[in-house]
C-alpha positions as CSV (number, residue, x, y, z in Angstrom):
1,M,0.0,0.0,0.0
2,D,1.3,3.4,-0.9
3,A,2.3,5.4,2.2
4,R,-0.3,8.0,1.3
5,S,-3.1,5.7,0.3
6,E,-6.3,5.2,2.3
7,V,-9.1,2.7,1.6
8,L,-12.5,3.6,2.9
9,I,-14.0,0.3,4.2
10,Q,-17.2,1.6,5.7
11,S,-19.0,5.0,6.2
12,T,-21.8,5.6,8.6
13,P,-23.6,8.9,8.0
14,D,-25.7,10.2,10.9
15,A,-23.9,7.7,13.2
16,Q,-26.1,7.3,16.3
17,W,-23.2,7.5,18.7
18,L,-22.1,10.9,17.3
19,P,-23.8,14.3,17.5
20,R,-26.5,14.9,15.0
21,G,-25.1,14.9,11.4
22,G,-21.9,13.2,12.5
23,R,-20.3,10.6,10.3
24,A,-18.0,7.7,11.2
25,D,-15.6,6.4,8.6
26,V,-13.6,3.2,8.9
27,V,-10.4,3.6,6.9
28,R,-7.6,1.1,6.2
29,S,-4.3,2.9,6.1
30,N,-0.7,2.3,7.0
31,V,-0.3,6.0,8.0
32,A,-1.7,7.2,11.3
33,P,-3.5,10.5,11.0
34,G,-3.8,13.4,13.4
35,P,-5.4,14.2,15.7
36,T,-5.4,10.7,17.1
37,C,-7.5,10.5,20.3
38,L,-7.2,6.8,21.2
39,V,-4.9,4.0,20.2
40,R,-5.9,0.4,20.2
41,L,-3.5,-2.5,20.0
42,L,-4.4,-5.4,17.7
43,I,-2.6,-8.5,19.1
44,C,-3.4,-11.6,17.2
45,R,-2.9,-15.3,17.9
46,G,-4.2,-17.3,14.9
47,E,-7.8,-16.2,14.4
48,T,-8.2,-14.7,17.8
49,V,-7.4,-11.3,19.2
50,F,-6.4,-10.3,22.7
51,C,-9.1,-8.3,24.6
52,V,-9.5,-6.8,28.0
53,P,-12.5,-5.4,29.9
54,R,-13.4,-1.9,28.6
55,D,-14.0,1.3,30.6
56,G,-15.2,-0.5,33.7
57,S,-18.2,-1.8,31.8
58,G,-16.8,-5.3,31.6
59,K,-17.4,-5.5,27.9
60,L,-14.4,-6.8,26.0
61,D,-12.5,-4.6,23.7
62,L,-9.0,-4.3,22.3
63,P,-6.4,-2.8,24.7
64,T,-7.0,1.0,24.4
65,R,-5.2,4.1,25.6
66,K,-6.0,7.8,25.4
67,V,-3.4,9.8,23.4
68,P,-2.1,13.1,24.8
69,S,-2.5,16.1,22.5
70,S,1.3,16.4,22.2
71,D,1.3,13.0,20.3
72,Q,-0.6,14.0,17.1
73,D,-0.6,10.6,15.3
74,G,-0.5,8.5,18.4
75,R,2.7,6.6,17.4
76,A,4.6,7.4,20.6
77,T,1.6,6.4,22.7
78,A,1.2,3.1,20.8
79,R,4.9,2.3,21.3
80,Q,4.8,3.0,25.0
81,F,1.5,1.1,25.3
82,A,3.0,-2.0,23.6
83,F,6.0,-1.8,25.9
84,D,3.6,-1.7,28.9
85,V,1.6,-4.6,27.6
86,F,4.5,-6.9,26.7
87,G,7.2,-5.7,29.2
88,R,9.6,-5.1,26.3
89,R,10.0,-3.0,23.2
90,A,7.7,-4.1,20.3
91,S,7.1,-2.8,16.9
92,V,3.7,-1.2,16.2
93,T,2.3,-0.8,12.7
94,P,-0.8,1.3,11.9
95,V,-3.6,-0.9,10.3
96,G,-6.2,1.8,10.0
97,F,-8.5,4.1,11.9
98,V,-12.0,5.2,12.7
99,R,-12.5,8.8,11.8
100,N,-15.3,10.8,13.4
101,V,-16.4,13.8,11.3
102,V,-18.4,16.2,13.5
103,H,-19.2,19.8,12.6
104,G,-19.7,22.7,15.0
105,Q,-19.1,22.5,18.8
106,P,-21.7,20.0,20.1
107,D,-22.4,20.0,23.8
108,G,-21.0,17.0,25.5
109,Y,-18.8,15.8,22.6
110,Q,-15.3,15.2,24.1
111,W,-13.3,14.8,20.9
112,P,-11.7,17.3,18.5
113,V,-13.8,18.7,15.7
114,P,-14.2,18.5,12.8
115,L,-12.0,15.4,12.8
116,A,-11.1,12.9,15.5
117,H,-9.2,9.6,14.8
118,F,-9.1,6.4,16.7
119,T,-6.2,4.3,15.4
120,L,-5.6,0.6,15.3
121,W,-2.0,-0.6,15.7
122,A,-0.9,-4.2,15.0
123,T,1.8,-5.6,17.3
124,D,3.1,-9.0,18.2
125,G,3.9,-10.6,21.5
126,E,2.5,-12.4,24.5
127,P,0.7,-9.9,26.9
128,L,1.9,-10.0,30.5
129,G,-1.5,-9.1,32.0
130,A,-4.8,-10.9,32.1
131,G,-7.1,-10.8,29.1
132,T,-9.2,-13.0,26.9
133,W,-8.5,-14.3,23.4
134,V,-11.6,-13.8,21.3
135,D,-12.4,-15.1,17.9
136,A,-12.7,-12.1,15.7
137,N,-12.8,-13.7,12.3
138,D,-16.4,-13.4,11.5
139,H,-19.4,-11.2,11.8
140,A,-20.9,-13.3,14.5
141,S,-18.1,-12.3,16.8
142,L,-19.0,-10.6,20.1
143,L,-16.7,-7.9,18.9
144,S,-18.6,-7.2,15.7
145,A,-20.4,-4.1,17.2
146,R,-17.0,-2.3,17.8
147,H,-16.3,0.5,15.4
148,W,-12.9,-0.9,14.5
149,F,-14.2,-4.4,13.7
150,P,-14.4,-3.8,9.9
151,L,-10.6,-3.3,9.9
152,V,-10.1,-6.8,11.4
153,V,-12.4,-8.6,9.0
154,A,-11.0,-6.7,6.1
155,G,-7.8,-8.6,6.3
156,T,-5.6,-7.5,9.1
């Protein structure tokens, strides 16, 4: 893939989880865009992915970390996060991202406007902490409702 190429996998106009008129795009790309708000680590073992409980809700999700505004594309955060998960340095490679497109300054919306990115980074290793390996290879997966899921089934 060309370093500047992006492939739109899915677009959700008027996404119900965004302010009115917001759009969510799922984009396959090997370049992480800015501003990146969250990084997620995609750790695969065969057809399964490593998941942890999310936001205190108990729902499983990929390991996720908030990105400070000083790290525009999230690369430094992804590298440090991988180190924290594996206890050693590990390479991280952008797979793609979810891009929220929101206009105006909606009340209660916590992300940058008009664009906010949530980037998926592939990495390899055996996590040190507890988690669950979940089959993510088909649309029946319990992860299929996650916004990043189309990136996984698109061939990561």
